[in-house]
N, C-alpha and C positions, 0 to 999 in steps of 0.2 A: 471337501474343500476347507482349507484353513484360511481364516481371515486375520491378517495382521493389521492392527489399528495403530496408526502413528500417534505418538504423544511426545512433544506438543503438536497441536493442529489447531486450525480455526482462529477465532478472534485473538488479536493482539491487544495490548493495553491501549494503543491509540484508537483502535476501532471501538473498543468498549466505551471509551470516553466520548467518542463522537456520537455513537448511538444513544448512550445515556443522556447526552446533551439534548438531542431531539426529543427523547421521551419526556424529560423534565419540562422542556419548553411546551410540549403538548398539554401537560397538566397545569402549567402555571399561567399561560397566556392565551388570550382569545384567538380563534382562527381568523384569517389564515396565517400559517407560519410558512415562510419561504426558506428554501435551502438552495444556496448557490452550488450548482453542479450536484453530482450524486454524493450523499453524505459519506458513503464508502462505496467501493466498486463491487456491489453485489446486487444482482437483479431482484432477488427475492426480498431482501431488506428494503430496497427502494419501493417495490410494489406494495409491500406491507404498510409503509408510511403513507404512500399515496392514498390507500384505502381509508386512512384515518385523517385525511384532509391536509397532509403536507404537500406543498407545491414546490416541485423542483424546477429551477430556472437555470438557463445557461448564461443569461445576462442580467445584471442588476436593473436594467431598464424595464424588465418584466415585473418588477415588484413596485407597487404604488409608493409614492413618496411617504416617508414616515413609518413604513411598515417594519416588521421584525424579520430579519434575515439571519440565517445561520450559515457561517462559512464552513465548508467541508473539512474533513481531516487532512486533505492534501495541501492546504495552505493557499494563500492568495498573494498577488503582487501589490506593491504600494499604489499602483494605478487603480486597482480594484477598490482599495480602501478610500482613495480620493473620490472615486465615483460614488461610493456609499455615503461619504460625508456630503457630497453635493446634492444628493437626493434625500438627505436628512433621515437616512435609514438607521434603525436601531439594530445593532449587530451583536450576535453571540458568536464568538470565534472558537470553533471546535478543531482548529489546526492541531495536528499531532505535535506534542512538545519536541519530538526528534526533528521534525521539519522546521519548527521555529528555531531550534538550535542552529541549523544550517544557515537560515536567514540571518541570524545574529552574527555568525562567523563572517558572512559576506561583508557586513558593515564594519566589523572590527578590522578586517584586512584591507578594506578600501581606504581606510584612514592612513594606512601605511604604504599606499601607492601600488597595491597589488592588482593584477588581473587574475581571471579564474578560468579553469577548465571544469565543466560540469559533466560528469559521467552519468548518462541517463537516457531515457527513451523519449524521442521527439513526440510532442503533443500530449504527453502524460500531464495530468492536472498538476501534480507536484512540480514537475520540471518547469511548466509554464510560470508557476508562482515564483520559483527560485530565480529563473532567468529575469523576471520582472524586477528583482531587487536591484539589478545593475545591468540593464540591457546592453550597454556599450562595453561592458567590462567582462562579461561572462560568455564563454564560447562552449556550446554543447558538443560533446564527443560521444559517439555511440560505438565506434570501432577503433582499433589501432590505426587504421588508415586516416580517420578523422584527426587523430593526434598529429600526424605528419603534415596535415594541411592547416592546422590551427594558427591564426595570425596573432602570435604572442609578441607584444612590443618589447617587453623586458623579461627575459627568461629568469633573471635573478629575483624577480618579484612576481612569482606565479604560485597560486594556491589551487589545489585540486579539491573539488567538491564531488559528492556522489548523491544521486537519488537515493533516499533512505531505504526504499524497498528493494534495492538490489542486494546481492549477497557478496561475500568476499570472493567466492569462486567466479562470479560474473565480472567483477571488476579487475581481477588479477592480470589478465592479458593487457587491458588498456593501461593499467597503472605501470606495467612493465614498459610499455611503449612510451609513456610519459617520462619515465626515469631515464630511458635511453636518449630521448631528445632533450629533456630538460632535467639534468641531474640535480639541479639545485631547487627544483620545485618542492614546495611544502606539501607534504602528504596529508590526506584527510584524516581526521581523528577516527580511530577505530569505532568509537561509539556513534559516528554518523550513520553507519550501516545499521539498519533495523535488526535488532536481536532476533525478532520473530521470523523474519525472512530466512536468516541463516539457520535457525533452529529447525524450521520446517523442512528445509532442504536436507539438512543432516539426517533428519528422521527418515526421509525417503531413502537415502543411501543405506541406512541401517536395515530398513525393511527389505531392500533389494539384496543385501548381504545375507539375509535370513531366508531368501528364496522366493520373494514376491516376483511373480512373472508378469502380472498385470496390476496397474494402479488405477483406482478410481479416485480422481481428485475432485472434491466438491468445491466449486467456485464458478464465477462468471467469466465470460470470454474477455471482458474489458478489465479484468483483474490481472495486473502484471505479475504479481507474486504467485497467483494460481497457475498462470500459464507456465511460469518457470518451474513449478513442481512437476508438470508434465515433461518438460525438457530434461529435468534432472533424472526422472525415471528412465527416459530414453538413453541418457548417458550411461546408465548403469545396466543397460541391456534389457530393460523391461519395456512393456508397452503401457503408455499412459493415456487416460481418457478424462477429459474435463466435463463435468456434469453439474448443472444447476440443481437438479432434483433426481430422486431415485428413478422416476419413470423414464428418464432419458437413457438408462442403461440398456445397451444392446446385448441380448443374450449371446450373440455371436462372439462378443468380446471374451466371454467366459467359457466357451466351449473347450473342454479338455484341460482347463486350468486347475492346478492343484493348490496354488497359493496366491491369494489376492491381497494387495495392499490398499488400505484406505487412508486418505489424509484430506485436509481441507485448507484452502488458502486463508490468509489472515483476516479476510473480510467475510468469511462464510460462517453462518450460524450453526451451532452444534445440533440443533434439531434436524437439520438437513442431513448431517452425517448419520444420525440415528435412523433416518428413513432408509438410507443406503444399506446400513447394517441389517435392518429388518428384512429387506428384500433378499439379501444374501443368505441370511440364516433360515428364513422360511421357505424360499423357493429352491435354494441350492444346498440346504443342509449344512451351511457353513458353521464352523466352530471358531469363535472369536478369541483372539489373544491380543491384549494391548501391550505395545512395546514402548517403554518410556526411555527416551534418549537423553532428555535434559529437563530439569524442572524450571518453570517460569514463575517468577514472583514479582513481576513488574506491575505497578499501578500508577496511574496519573490522576492528579486532582482535577475536578471539574472546572470549567472556565469561571473566572471570577465575575464575568459579565452578568451572571444571573442576579447578582445582588441589586442591580439597578434596572432590571427589566430590559436588558440589552443596552450596551454602551454605545455612544456615538462612535462611528468607525474611526479607527486610528488612535483611540485612547487606550 
């Protein structure tokens, strides 16, 4: 069996920043440390932090007044920041800078009288935060059919936004529908799309071109970008399986398979990838070959909030 290992794979710069933020908070501040929502969408990462005393909450009301709360990489709405202020919470904001950029774009175009179409997945944490920046001015579209139904008051003042963890491939059909109905709509900046999402999908395509019949995608079920890697594998004629850990691999998936592709979603740790590789090499005699499609050299600075032990929300 040949094992083709995708590169790039796993953690993106925004995830590294978010996880490092919680790690540093654990070292610098007394427990408990609260994190609103999952810091990143990965079951193993979250469980690891829980074992070390991090408390994950869905609502800020679960955190005692005056406590320290970390906002996840997916971003939050102004209403969440308002509630944090009202509860005198100290906040460390681990929002991915690419998400923050989209939020800033909303306010820049609002001043010019624009409304927005947001391409994304309903109920995703990032989408909830972006919608909250201007609830009456942003309309979520998940399909070309949604574009046809969108209530746009002024087609000449329309801006298109995207959930950052989508890929160019995923947005192409919806953007085409927008262009047909609203030819003067302002297109999203190319760098609104997460570089890591696109790179990981391109790597899956390359492995498929090199003969990968089955893909093992390391990632959690609530990770949008991990699920999309499985979809991309299927689009290339391969079978894809999402696993959190190596023990979830079903031997039936590998029966008669000559070439296996391995990759990981942007929130999946490398040590979980290595566990999968170990299973394939020791149990199946797999021979590993790493395939590099694109180099990634993106790094984000840590939140400035650390300098004050957590800033009052909104500052």
